[in-house]
MDAnalysis code that builds the backbone (N, CA, C; Angstrom):
import MDAnalysis as mda
import numpy as np

u = mda.Universe.empty(699, n_residues=233, atom_resindex=np.repeat(np.arange(233), 3), trajectory=True)
u.add_TopologyAttr("name", ["N", "CA", "C"] * 233)
u.add_TopologyAttr("resid", np.arange(1, 234))
u.add_TopologyAttr("resname", ["MET", "ASN", "GLU", "SER", "LYS", "SER", "ALA", "SER", "LYS", "ARG", "LEU", "ASP", "ILE", "TYR", "SER", "PHE", "GLU", "MET", "ILE", "ILE", "ALA", "LEU", "ALA", "LEU", "ILE", "THR", "LEU", "HIS", "ASP", "PHE", "LEU", "LEU", "SER", "ASN", "PHE", "VAL", "SER", "LEU", "PRO", "VAL", "ALA", "LEU", "HIS", "ARG", "SER", "THR", "LEU", "VAL", "VAL", "LEU", "SER", "SER", "THR", "ASP", "LYS", "VAL", "ALA", "THR", "SER", "LEU", "GLU", "TYR", "LEU", "VAL", "PRO", "ILE", "VAL", "SER", "PHE", "ILE", "VAL", "LEU", "LEU", "ILE", "LEU", "TRP", "LEU", "THR", "ARG", "ARG", "ASN", "VAL", "TRP", "GLU", "ARG", "HIS", "VAL", "ALA", "MET", "ILE", "TYR", "LEU", "GLY", "TRP", "VAL", "THR", "LEU", "ARG", "MET", "VAL", "LEU", "LYS", "ILE", "GLY", "LEU", "VAL", "ILE", "PHE", "ILE", "VAL", "SER", "SER", "ARG", "PRO", "GLN", "ILE", "GLY", "VAL", "GLY", "VAL", "LEU", "LEU", "LYS", "ASP", "THR", "LEU", "VAL", "LEU", "TRP", "VAL", "VAL", "ASN", "LEU", "VAL", "LEU", "PHE", "GLY", "VAL", "TRP", "TYR", "TRP", "ILE", "ILE", "ASP", "GLY", "GLY", "GLY", "PRO", "ARG", "ALA", "ARG", "ARG", "ASP", "GLY", "LEU", "THR", "LYS", "ARG", "TYR", "ASP", "PHE", "ALA", "PHE", "PRO", "GLN", "GLN", "ALA", "LEU", "PRO", "MET", "THR", "GLY", "TRP", "GLU", "GLY", "TRP", "HIS", "VAL", "GLY", "PHE", "TRP", "ASP", "TYR", "VAL", "PHE", "LEU", "GLY", "PHE", "SER", "SER", "ASN", "THR", "GLN", "PHE", "GLY", "LEU", "GLY", "ASP", "THR", "GLN", "VAL", "LEU", "SER", "ALA", "ARG", "ALA", "LYS", "PHE", "LEU", "LEU", "MET", "LEU", "GLN", "ILE", "THR", "MET", "SER", "MET", "ALA", "VAL", "ILE", "VAL", "PHE", "MET", "ALA", "SER", "ILE", "ALA", "ILE", "THR", "LEU", "LEU", "ARG"])
u.atoms.positions = np.array([
    [-36.382, 1.592, -10.215],
    [-35.861, 0.254, -10.551],
    [-34.517, 0.376, -11.280],
    [-34.453, 1.277, -12.250],
    [-33.209, 1.468, -12.992],
    [-32.106, 1.996, -12.093],
    [-32.494, 2.868, -11.132],
    [-31.499, 3.420, -10.216],
    [-30.901, 2.341, -9.332],
    [-31.756, 1.399, -8.878],
    [-31.247, 0.315, -8.036],
    [-30.319, -0.604, -8.811],
    [-30.631, -0.839, -10.106],
    [-29.751, -1.676, -10.921],
    [-28.408, -0.998, -11.152],
    [-28.434, 0.298, -11.450],
    [-27.179, 1.015, -11.666],
    [-26.366, 1.071, -10.394],
    [-27.029, 1.228, -9.235],
    [-26.318, 1.237, -7.954],
    [-25.682, -0.101, -7.689],
    [-26.399, -1.198, -8.037],
    [-25.853, -2.539, -7.844],
    [-24.620, -2.749, -8.698],
    [-24.676, -2.301, -9.973],
    [-23.514, -2.431, -10.846],
    [-22.340, -1.616, -10.310],
    [-22.644, -0.420, -9.776],
    [-21.592, 0.443, -9.271],
    [-20.903, -0.188, -8.066],
    [-21.693, -0.877, -7.222],
    [-21.097, -1.554, -6.078],
    [-20.147, -2.653, -6.547],
    [-20.551, -3.387, -7.575],
    [-19.699, -4.444, -8.105],
    [-18.405, -3.859, -8.662],
    [-18.484, -2.720, -9.335],
    [-17.294, -2.088, -9.893],
    [-16.343, -1.677, -8.783],
    [-16.860, -1.104, -7.712],
    [-16.014, -0.708, -6.596],
    [-15.326, -1.916, -5.973],
    [-16.071, -2.998, -5.816],
    [-15.500, -4.206, -5.231],
    [-14.404, -4.776, -6.120],
    [-14.656, -4.789, -7.423],
    [-13.667, -5.306, -8.361],
    [-12.413, -4.439, -8.365],
    [-12.589, -3.113, -8.328],
    [-11.442, -2.211, -8.273],
    [-10.610, -2.449, -7.019],
    [-11.258, -2.715, -5.902],
    [-10.554, -2.962, -4.650],
    [-9.715, -4.235, -4.741],
    [-10.284, -5.285, -5.320],
    [-9.554, -6.551, -5.464],
    [-8.359, -6.370, -6.390],
    [-8.545, -5.653, -7.498],
    [-7.446, -5.413, -8.439],
    [-6.338, -4.610, -7.773],
    [-6.703, -3.573, -7.013],
    [-5.703, -2.733, -6.349],
    [-4.882, -3.546, -5.352],
    [-5.531, -4.408, -4.590],
    [-4.804, -5.238, -3.625],
    [-3.941, -6.279, -4.334],
    [-4.424, -6.788, -5.475],
    [-3.632, -7.756, -6.229],
    [-2.365, -7.119, -6.781],
    [-2.448, -5.874, -7.235],
    [-1.271, -5.178, -7.764],
    [-0.208, -5.007, -6.681],
    [-0.642, -4.736, -5.466],
    [0.311, -4.591, -4.363],
    [0.994, -5.922, -4.066],
    [0.250, -7.012, -4.180],
    [0.792, -8.331, -3.863],
    [1.842, -8.775, -4.875],
    [1.742, -8.313, -6.123],
    [2.636, -8.773, -7.189],
    [4.094, -8.375, -6.978],
    [4.350, -7.426, -6.072],
    [5.737, -6.974, -5.904],
    [6.642, -8.080, -5.390],
    [6.070, -9.103, -4.738],
    [6.883, -10.212, -4.234],
    [7.610, -10.936, -5.352],
    [7.012, -10.973, -6.538],
    [7.624, -11.676, -7.664],
    [8.760, -10.866, -8.285],
    [8.796, -9.565, -8.009],
    [9.825, -8.705, -8.588],
    [11.039, -8.545, -7.684],
    [10.870, -8.796, -6.402],
    [11.979, -8.643, -5.465],
    [12.867, -9.883, -5.464],
    [14.129, -9.689, -5.167],
    [15.055, -10.809, -5.080],
    [14.844, -11.566, -3.772],
    [15.390, -12.775, -3.700],
    [15.293, -13.567, -2.480],
    [15.977, -12.890, -1.302],
    [16.855, -11.961, -1.612],
    [17.581, -11.235, -0.579],
    [16.628, -10.470, 0.338],
    [15.477, -10.033, -0.211],
    [14.521, -9.238, 0.547],
    [13.424, -10.106, 1.149],
    [13.483, -11.413, 0.904],
    [12.463, -12.309, 1.426],
    [12.718, -12.586, 2.898],
    [11.752, -12.263, 3.730],
    [11.912, -12.465, 5.170],
    [12.103, -13.934, 5.546],
    [11.318, -14.875, 4.993],
    [11.560, -16.290, 5.331],
    [12.956, -16.760, 4.946],
    [13.448, -16.322, 3.776],
    [14.796, -16.725, 3.360],
    [15.845, -16.162, 4.307],
    [15.658, -14.906, 4.706],
    [16.613, -14.292, 5.631],
    [16.617, -15.004, 6.970],
    [15.440, -15.391, 7.439],
    [15.369, -16.111, 8.708],
    [15.982, -17.501, 8.586],
    [15.779, -18.113, 7.425],
    [16.325, -19.452, 7.201],
    [17.846, -19.444, 7.207],
    [18.436, -18.363, 6.692],
    [19.894, -18.257, 6.641],
    [20.505, -17.803, 7.970],
    [19.650, -17.395, 8.890],
    [20.158, -16.879, 10.148],
    [20.793, -17.992, 10.967],
    [21.829, -17.651, 11.720],
    [22.516, -18.617, 12.577],
    [21.822, -18.775, 13.922],
    [20.819, -17.939, 14.190],
    [20.105, -18.021, 15.455],
    [19.113, -19.179, 15.419],
    [19.280, -20.116, 16.335],
    [18.413, -21.286, 16.371],
    [16.984, -20.897, 16.724],
    [16.828, -19.836, 17.499],
    [15.505, -19.443, 17.954],
    [14.621, -19.008, 16.794],
    [15.226, -18.652, 15.655],
    [14.455, -18.177, 14.515],
    [14.004, -19.299, 13.587],
    [14.376, -20.529, 13.877],
    [14.022, -21.628, 12.980],
    [12.516, -21.822, 12.902],
    [11.834, -21.760, 14.038],
    [10.384, -21.897, 14.024],
    [9.732, -20.670, 13.405],
    [10.315, -19.499, 13.631],
    [9.800, -18.266, 13.036],
    [9.878, -18.320, 11.524],
    [10.914, -18.967, 11.002],
    [11.075, -19.136, 9.559],
    [9.885, -19.882, 8.970],
    [9.464, -20.960, 9.629],
    [8.338, -21.757, 9.131],
    [7.030, -20.971, 9.191],
    [6.841, -20.235, 10.280],
    [5.628, -19.436, 10.423],
    [5.578, -18.346, 9.355],
    [6.709, -17.659, 9.159],
    [6.758, -16.581, 8.167],
    [6.520, -17.113, 6.759],
    [7.099, -18.273, 6.449],
    [6.902, -18.875, 5.132],
    [5.438, -19.216, 4.905],
    [4.780, -19.769, 5.910],
    [3.362, -20.131, 5.788],
    [2.487, -18.898, 5.614],
    [2.733, -17.880, 6.434],
    [1.915, -16.672, 6.369],
    [2.105, -15.926, 5.056],
    [3.313, -15.973, 4.504],
    [3.595, -15.243, 3.270],
    [2.711, -15.710, 2.127],
    [2.348, -16.987, 2.132],
    [1.477, -17.514, 1.085],
    [0.023, -17.602, 1.538],
    [-0.191, -17.888, 2.826],
    [-1.538, -18.148, 3.319],
    [-2.386, -16.879, 3.402],
    [-1.814, -15.796, 3.921],
    [-2.597, -14.572, 4.125],
    [-3.158, -14.005, 2.821],
    [-2.351, -13.858, 1.742],
    [-2.941, -13.351, 0.492],
    [-4.023, -14.261, -0.073],
    [-3.803, -15.580, -0.030],
    [-4.790, -16.512, -0.589],
    [-6.110, -16.412, 0.159],
    [-6.041, -16.453, 1.486],
    [-7.259, -16.376, 2.301],
    [-7.961, -15.032, 2.101],
    [-7.185, -13.956, 2.058],
    [-7.774, -12.624, 1.908],
    [-8.520, -12.491, 0.592],
    [-7.917, -12.970, -0.498],
    [-8.568, -12.829, -1.802],
    [-9.769, -13.761, -1.938],
    [-9.714, -14.922, -1.312],
    [-10.884, -15.806, -1.324],
    [-12.052, -15.155, -0.589],
    [-11.757, -14.568, 0.570],
    [-12.802, -13.878, 1.340],
    [-13.368, -12.703, 0.552],
    [-12.484, -11.927, -0.093],
    [-12.951, -10.782, -0.881],
    [-13.817, -11.219, -2.056],
    [-13.427, -12.298, -2.706],
    [-14.228, -12.801, -3.827],
    [-15.596, -13.280, -3.369],
    [-15.628, -13.958, -2.210],
    [-16.912, -14.421, -1.669],
    [-17.800, -13.229, -1.317],
    [-17.214, -12.224, -0.683],
    [-17.982, -11.025, -0.328],
    [-18.472, -10.298, -1.570],
    [-17.642, -10.309, -2.616],
    [-18.028, -9.658, -3.866],
    [-19.202, -10.387, -4.518],
    [-19.107, -11.715, -4.577],
    [-20.162, -12.495, -5.221],
    [-21.466, -12.449, -4.435],
    [-21.370, -12.418, -3.100],
    [-22.572, -12.360, -2.259],
    [-23.019, -10.933, -1.987],
    [-22.226, -9.954, -2.488],
    [-22.536, -8.531, -2.375],
    [-22.681, -8.077, -0.921],
    [-21.834, -8.613, -0.083],
    [-21.775, -8.134, 1.308],
    [-20.720, -7.028, 1.376],
    [-21.107, -5.893, 0.851],
    [-20.163, -4.806, 0.624],
    [-19.660, -4.150, 1.905],
    [-20.404, -4.326, 2.995],
    [-20.009, -3.683, 4.243],
    [-18.679, -4.226, 4.743],
    [-18.449, -5.524, 4.525],
    [-17.259, -6.175, 5.088],
    [-16.044, -6.085, 4.179],
    [-16.235, -5.767, 2.917],
    [-15.106, -5.743, 1.979],
    [-14.038, -4.740, 2.412],
    [-14.469, -3.568, 2.821],
    [-13.515, -2.520, 3.198],
    [-12.708, -2.935, 4.426],
    [-13.346, -3.612, 5.379],
    [-12.638, -4.046, 6.586],
    [-11.593, -5.119, 6.256],
    [-11.975, -6.066, 5.403],
    [-11.028, -7.108, 4.995],
    [-9.861, -6.481, 4.230],
    [-10.173, -5.524, 3.352],
    [-9.123, -4.851, 2.583],
    [-8.162, -4.104, 3.502],
    [-8.675, -3.453, 4.536],
    [-7.826, -2.707, 5.462],
    [-6.940, -3.647, 6.272],
    [-7.473, -4.801, 6.654],
    [-6.662, -5.792, 7.375],
    [-5.525, -6.282, 6.493],
    [-5.846, -6.552, 5.224],
    [-4.802, -7.015, 4.308],
    [-3.779, -5.921, 4.026],
    [-4.230, -4.676, 3.896],
    [-3.295, -3.571, 3.716],
    [-2.362, -3.441, 4.917],
    [-2.900, -3.663, 6.116],
    [-2.059, -3.644, 7.305],
    [-0.998, -4.723, 7.261],
    [-1.371, -5.895, 6.756],
    [-0.425, -7.006, 6.629],
    [0.684, -6.662, 5.635],
    [0.311, -6.124, 4.471],
    [1.303, -5.756, 3.463],
    [2.214, -4.645, 3.988],
    [1.643, -3.680, 4.701],
    [2.439, -2.585, 5.257],
    [3.459, -3.105, 6.258],
    [3.034, -4.028, 7.117],
    [3.959, -4.630, 8.089],
    [5.096, -5.350, 7.379],
    [4.772, -6.086, 6.336],
    [5.810, -6.802, 5.585],
    [6.764, -5.833, 4.895],
    [6.234, -4.732, 4.387],
    [7.098, -3.738, 3.750],
    [8.066, -3.131, 4.759],
    [7.577, -2.820, 5.951],
    [8.450, -2.277, 7.000],
    [9.549, -3.268, 7.340],
    [9.189, -4.543, 7.463],
    [10.178, -5.574, 7.787],
    [11.184, -5.757, 6.660],
    [10.719, -5.699, 5.420],
    [11.619, -5.883, 4.279],
    [12.623, -4.740, 4.179],
    [12.142, -3.522, 4.325],
    [13.051, -2.376, 4.259],
    [14.055, -2.433, 5.397],
    [13.574, -2.757, 6.596],
    [14.484, -2.892, 7.734],
    [15.479, -4.011, 7.542],
    [15.035, -5.103, 6.920],
    [15.917, -6.245, 6.671],
    [17.035, -5.876, 5.709],
    [16.679, -5.175, 4.632],
    [17.696, -4.767, 3.660],
    [18.708, -3.828, 4.306],
    [18.228, -2.866, 5.073],
    [19.123, -1.910, 5.719],
    [20.067, -2.617, 6.687],
    [19.547, -3.555, 7.459],
    [20.366, -4.260, 8.446],
    [21.432, -5.123, 7.780],
    [21.013, -5.908, 6.780],
    [21.954, -6.841, 6.161],
    [23.009, -6.102, 5.340],
    [22.564, -5.110, 4.564],
    [23.508, -4.391, 3.713],
    [24.499, -3.596, 4.549],
    [24.037, -2.998, 5.645],
    [24.929, -2.199, 6.485],
    [25.894, -3.062, 7.281],
    [25.512, -4.306, 7.559],
    [26.381, -5.178, 8.354],
    [27.341, -5.986, 7.483],
    [26.863, -6.436, 6.311],
    [27.721, -7.219, 5.420],
    [27.266, -7.015, 3.977],
    [27.708, -5.961, 3.320],
    [27.258, -5.626, 1.961],
    [27.862, -6.523, 0.888],
    [27.271, -7.717, 0.719],
    [27.798, -8.629, -0.272],
    [26.864, -8.786, -1.465],
    [25.744, -8.066, -1.473],
    [24.777, -8.204, -2.560],
    [25.232, -7.404, -3.774],
    [24.899, -7.866, -4.961],
    [25.253, -7.159, -6.179],
    [24.530, -5.828, -6.287],
    [25.201, -4.851, -6.867],
    [24.628, -3.507, -6.929],
    [23.398, -3.464, -7.835],
    [23.402, -4.260, -8.907],
    [22.247, -4.286, -9.801],
    [21.005, -4.817, -9.110],
    [21.177, -5.871, -8.330],
    [20.061, -6.447, -7.586],
    [19.545, -5.454, -6.554],
    [20.457, -4.782, -5.868],
    [20.066, -3.814, -4.850],
    [19.317, -2.635, -5.459],
    [19.769, -2.142, -6.612],
    [19.078, -1.042, -7.283],
    [17.674, -1.453, -7.727],
    [17.548, -2.677, -8.227],
    [16.235, -3.159, -8.651],
    [15.292, -3.275, -7.453],
    [15.780, -3.852, -6.353],
    [14.953, -3.975, -5.157],
    [14.565, -2.618, -4.600],
    [15.490, -1.662, -4.671],
    [15.203, -0.312, -4.199],
    [14.076, 0.322, -5.007],
    [14.149, 0.180, -6.332],
    [13.121, 0.749, -7.202],
    [11.769, 0.090, -6.954],
    [11.755, -1.238, -6.830],
    [10.497, -1.958, -6.593],
    [9.878, -1.540, -5.267],
    [10.680, -1.481, -4.209],
    [10.158, -1.088, -2.900],
    [9.630, 0.344, -2.921],
    [10.292, 1.233, -3.654],
    [9.858, 2.622, -3.722],
    [8.508, 2.735, -4.447],
    [8.363, 2.026, -5.568],
    [7.115, 2.070, -6.324],
    [5.979, 1.439, -5.524],
    [6.251, 0.280, -4.909],
    [5.217, -0.389, -4.125],
    [4.790, 0.485, -2.950],
    [5.740, 1.214, -2.367],
    [5.425, 2.085, -1.236],
    [4.415, 3.161, -1.625],
    [4.593, 3.762, -2.799],
    [3.667, 4.820, -3.215],
    [2.291, 4.251, -3.574],
    [2.264, 3.075, -4.226],
    [0.979, 2.471, -4.577],
    [0.262, 1.974, -3.324],
    [1.025, 1.368, -2.412],
    [0.451, 0.843, -1.176],
    [-0.277, 1.929, -0.400],
    [0.383, 3.063, -0.193],
    [-0.247, 4.116, 0.586],
    [-1.288, 4.880, -0.220],
    [-1.148, 4.887, -1.540],
    [-2.214, 5.439, -2.359],
    [-3.508, 4.661, -2.171],
    [-3.409, 3.326, -2.100],
    [-4.586, 2.493, -1.848],
    [-5.105, 2.725, -0.432],
    [-4.183, 2.869, 0.525],
    [-4.593, 3.191, 1.898],
    [-5.459, 4.446, 1.916],
    [-4.972, 5.515, 1.279],
    [-5.689, 6.787, 1.286],
    [-7.036, 6.654, 0.568],
    [-7.055, 5.886, -0.496],
    [-8.274, 5.668, -1.275],
    [-9.339, 4.961, -0.438],
    [-8.930, 4.017, 0.390],
    [-9.877, 3.214, 1.155],
    [-10.365, 3.937, 2.405],
    [-9.479, 4.697, 3.068],
    [-9.894, 5.293, 4.349],
    [-10.614, 6.625, 4.177],
    [-10.336, 7.392, 3.148],
    [-10.848, 8.758, 3.043],
    [-12.376, 8.792, 3.034],
    [-12.937, 9.412, 4.040],
    [-14.384, 9.603, 4.100],
    [-15.197, 8.332, 4.150],
    [-14.597, 7.235, 4.632],
    [-15.329, 5.974, 4.721],
    [-15.217, 5.093, 3.496],
    [-14.367, 5.453, 2.552],
    [-14.156, 4.603, 1.390],
    [-14.805, 5.151, 0.126],
    [-14.458, 4.591, -1.040],
    [-14.959, 5.098, -2.331],
    [-16.472, 5.018, -2.464],
    [-17.085, 3.979, -1.904],
    [-18.533, 3.828, -2.031],
    [-19.272, 4.896, -1.223],
    [-18.790, 5.148, -0.013],
    [-19.427, 6.165, 0.830],
    [-19.271, 7.557, 0.224],
    [-18.105, 7.823, -0.387],
    [-17.892, 9.129, -1.002],
    [-18.810, 9.329, -2.205],
    [-18.941, 8.299, -3.040],
    [-19.744, 8.422, -4.249],
    [-21.238, 8.530, -3.924],
    [-21.683, 7.818, -2.886],
    [-23.099, 7.816, -2.534],
    [-23.482, 8.958, -1.607],
    [-22.534, 9.830, -1.285],
    [-22.838, 10.980, -0.443],
    [-23.073, 10.642, 1.007],
    [-22.489, 9.531, 1.493],
    [-22.682, 9.117, 2.882],
    [-21.548, 9.570, 3.798],
    [-20.569, 10.265, 3.234],
    [-19.413, 10.696, 4.017],
    [-19.798, 11.828, 4.970],
    [-19.428, 11.664, 6.240],
    [-19.680, 12.696, 7.245],
    [-18.427, 13.524, 7.526],
    [-17.261, 12.906, 7.337],
    [-16.014, 13.628, 7.580],
    [-14.925, 13.056, 6.687],
    [-14.244, 13.957, 5.974],
    [-13.179, 13.534, 5.071],
    [-11.842, 13.490, 5.811],
    [-10.934, 12.649, 5.292],
    [-9.572, 12.572, 5.833],
    [-8.616, 13.486, 5.079],
    [-8.972, 13.824, 3.834],
    [-8.166, 14.719, 3.008],
    [-9.065, 15.803, 2.413],
    [-8.491, 16.982, 2.216],
    [-9.226, 18.084, 1.586],
    [-8.524, 18.456, 0.288],
    [-9.140, 18.084, -0.839],
    [-8.599, 18.408, -2.150],
    [-9.024, 19.825, -2.534],
    [-8.187, 20.543, -3.285],
    [-8.536, 21.924, -3.656],
    [-9.818, 22.018, -4.467],
    [-10.139, 21.001, -5.270],
    [-11.382, 21.028, -6.061],
    [-12.616, 20.979, -5.168],
    [-12.445, 20.411, -3.954],
    [-13.560, 20.333, -3.023],
    [-13.677, 21.603, -2.175],
    [-12.538, 22.215, -1.875],
    [-12.524, 23.349, -0.959],
    [-12.840, 24.670, -1.649],
    [-12.489, 24.804, -2.941],
    [-12.645, 26.073, -3.648],
    [-13.527, 25.899, -4.882],
    [-14.387, 26.867, -5.151],
    [-15.187, 26.806, -6.392],
    [-14.314, 27.079, -7.618],
    [-14.267, 26.119, -8.526],
    [-13.433, 26.251, -9.719],
    [-14.273, 25.997, -10.956],
    [-14.108, 26.827, -11.952],
    [-14.858, 26.676, -13.194],
    [-14.475, 25.378, -13.900],
    [-15.467, 24.595, -14.237],
    [-15.234, 23.336, -14.929],
    [-15.056, 22.138, -14.003],
    [-14.999, 22.396, -12.695],
    [-14.809, 21.301, -11.736],
    [-16.037, 21.091, -10.856],
    [-17.168, 21.628, -11.281],
    [-18.390, 21.431, -10.517],
    [-18.785, 19.957, -10.531],
    [-19.170, 19.428, -9.377],
    [-19.565, 18.022, -9.276],
    [-18.411, 17.052, -9.360],
    [-17.187, 17.542, -9.167],
    [-16.005, 16.677, -9.252],
    [-15.954, 15.718, -8.078],
    [-15.546, 14.470, -8.343],
    [-15.383, 13.455, -7.305],
    [-13.962, 12.909, -7.388],
    [-13.339, 12.778, -6.242],
    [-11.983, 12.254, -6.206],
    [-11.995, 10.783, -6.605],
    [-11.002, 10.377, -7.401],
    [-10.917, 9.003, -7.876],
    [-9.661, 8.297, -7.403],
    [-9.509, 7.061, -7.823],
    [-8.403, 6.221, -7.366],
    [-7.046, 6.849, -7.701],
    [-6.913, 7.366, -8.929],
    [-5.609, 7.891, -9.346],
    [-5.239, 9.180, -8.630],
    [-6.231, 9.868, -8.090],
    [-5.913, 11.046, -7.272],
    [-5.184, 10.632, -5.998],
    [-5.557, 9.499, -5.448],
    [-4.889, 9.008, -4.242],
    [-3.520, 8.412, -4.568],
    [-3.403, 7.794, -5.739],
    [-2.083, 7.331, -6.169],
    [-1.137, 8.514, -6.324],
    [-1.668, 9.638, -6.830],
    [-0.855, 10.852, -6.933],
    [-0.424, 11.342, -5.544],
    [-1.304, 11.232, -4.556],
    [-0.931, 11.591, -3.185],
    [0.212, 10.700, -2.701],
    [0.123, 9.401, -3.020],
    [1.198, 8.492, -2.651],
    [2.503, 8.843, -3.334],
    [2.426, 9.236, -4.604],
    [3.624, 9.638, -5.335],
    [4.217, 10.924, -4.757],
    [3.355, 11.880, -4.432],
    [3.824, 13.162, -3.903],
    [4.541, 12.979, -2.571],
    [3.946, 12.211, -1.677],
    [4.572, 12.008, -0.364],
    [5.825, 11.156, -0.472],
    [5.925, 10.323, -1.508],
    [7.123, 9.519, -1.718],
    [8.297, 10.361, -2.214],
    [7.989, 11.419, -2.961],
    [9.045, 12.205, -3.599],
    [9.352, 13.500, -2.859],
    [8.311, 14.250, -2.496],
    [8.541, 15.537, -1.851],
    [8.227, 15.513, -0.366],
    [7.893, 14.303, 0.166],
    [7.626, 14.116, 1.599],
    [6.516, 15.052, 2.077],
    [5.498, 15.206, 1.289],
    [4.338, 16.021, 1.629],
    [3.293, 15.869, 0.542],
    [2.101, 16.446, 0.765],
    [1.001, 16.273, -0.175],
    [0.707, 17.526, -0.988],
    [1.586, 18.501, -0.971],
    [1.392, 19.686, -1.797],
    [0.182, 20.493, -1.372],
    [-0.763, 20.687, -2.316],
    [-1.922, 21.530, -2.024],
    [-3.081, 20.759, -1.402],
    [-2.912, 19.478, -1.131],
    [-3.945, 18.683, -0.480],
    [-3.701, 18.670, 1.026],
    [-4.733, 18.957, 1.801],
    [-4.594, 19.033, 3.246],
    [-4.907, 17.689, 3.897],
    [-4.121, 17.332, 4.901],
    [-4.350, 16.125, 5.682],
    [-5.131, 16.521, 6.922],
    [-6.311, 15.939, 7.117],
    [-7.213, 16.384, 8.170],
    [-7.263, 15.458, 9.379],
    [-7.411, 14.155, 9.157],
    [-7.627, 13.237, 10.273],
    [-6.313, 12.731, 10.850],
    [-6.394, 12.230, 12.090],
    [-5.203, 11.706, 12.763],
    [-4.707, 10.433, 12.081],
    [-5.626, 9.566, 11.617],
    [-5.190, 8.318, 10.979],
    [-4.488, 8.592, 9.654],
    [-4.958, 9.606, 8.921],
    [-4.293, 9.968, 7.670],
    [-2.906, 10.542, 7.947],
    [-2.767, 11.317, 9.002],
    [-1.465, 11.878, 9.365],
    [-0.504, 10.776, 9.785],
    [-1.007, 9.777, 10.510],
    [-0.152, 8.656, 10.908],
    [0.336, 7.884, 9.696],
    [-0.573, 7.590, 8.758],
    [-0.182, 6.873, 7.541],
    [0.820, 7.678, 6.728],
    [0.620, 8.989, 6.668],
    [1.540, 9.843, 5.916],
    [2.926, 9.831, 6.555],
    [2.993, 9.908, 7.882],
    [4.287, 9.857, 8.564],
    [4.983, 8.519, 8.325],
    [4.196, 7.435, 8.351],
    [4.780, 6.116, 8.109],
    [5.303, 6.006, 6.685],
    [4.536, 6.510, 5.712],
    [4.986, 6.444, 4.323],
    [6.255, 7.256, 4.107],
    [6.297, 8.458, 4.652],
    [7.479, 9.304, 4.479],
    [8.701, 8.651, 5.105],
    [8.528, 8.048, 6.278],
    [9.643, 7.363, 6.939],
    [10.166, 6.220, 6.083],
    [9.245, 5.414, 5.522],
    [9.651, 4.294, 4.686],
    [10.291, 4.775, 3.397],
    [9.751, 5.845, 2.820],
    [10.319, 6.389, 1.588],
    [11.723, 6.929, 1.824],
    [11.918, 7.616, 2.940],
    [13.245, 8.137, 3.261],
    [14.238, 7.008, 3.460],
    [13.784, 5.922, 4.109],
    [14.667, 4.778, 4.326],
    [15.097, 4.169, 3.000],
    [14.157, 4.081, 2.056],
    [14.473, 3.493, 0.751],
    [15.392, 4.409, -0.051],
    [15.017, 5.689, -0.142],
    [15.766, 6.624, -0.992],
    [17.124, 6.968, -0.392],
    [17.110, 7.415, 0.864],
    [18.333, 7.930, 1.476],
    [19.328, 6.823, 1.778],
    [18.853, 5.725, 2.367],
    [19.784, 4.698, 2.807],
    [20.111, 3.692, 1.715],
    [19.073, 3.010, 1.198],
    [19.327, 1.933, 0.241],
    [19.913, 2.465, -1.060],
    [19.350, 3.556, -1.591],
    [19.866, 4.099, -2.846],
    [21.279, 4.630, -2.686],
    [21.583, 5.247, -1.539],
    [22.919, 5.771, -1.314],
    [23.940, 4.638, -1.242],
    [23.558, 3.516, -0.639],
    [24.462, 2.361, -0.578],
    [24.702, 1.805, -1.977],
    [23.630, 1.740, -2.777],
    [23.778, 1.227, -4.142],
    [24.701, 2.122, -4.963],
    [24.533, 3.444, -4.823],
    [25.394, 4.371, -5.562],
    [26.834, 4.247, -5.105],
    [27.043, 4.055, -3.793],
    [28.399, 3.885, -3.270],
    [29.056, 2.632, -3.840],
    [28.272, 1.560, -3.960],
    [28.803, 0.320, -4.523],
    [29.169, 0.491, -6.000],
    [28.415, 1.339, -6.708],
    [28.721, 1.584, -8.113],
    [30.084, 2.245, -8.280],
    [30.473, 3.047, -7.311],
    [31.739, 3.728, -7.385],
    [32.888, 2.810, -6.990],
])
């Protein structure tokens, strides 16, 4: 009886952590300038064909996060834990798509007509870089071995990453379980050194996500930061 109660509490903690992690990723919109806003960019475009796209993008920018968090809260309260991970992955896909579009938008506009202030560009560059590492850290946390709940309950049949503490016997690390911040560290490592160091990438989906993160990180660091530094001079 006590074990079932503790398991129930643990499920609630995992669900709450997932909602908090997704909320942190969503907050980056408030830190970015309007210059990086896709609806604003479409609204300023001279192409008439994009006018309807502007309205759709504006609606989705607010509607998707609200609907996603309402669904997650309902699943959390009703303890339908099986569906939480799927909803979280769909929302992560949405945020990832928006990040790709935002980075591409900044590169296109700045390279074609660099009229933005250097301070604003540096701030947007830093925000996009930080969000990129957290975003993919959450991705790795959710997909590895079927998610945090499956890993903790011993239901994992195949891992997506191989941490050295799992692969090698180390004194003092017996019974070690990978946690959320370990995946954030993976996101930081791939953002800075374009690789995961001593952690091995095993599955094809993890390799695809890693390639996408490195590409986005290179675009932010190499292109956007270099333009900002050039403007400073």
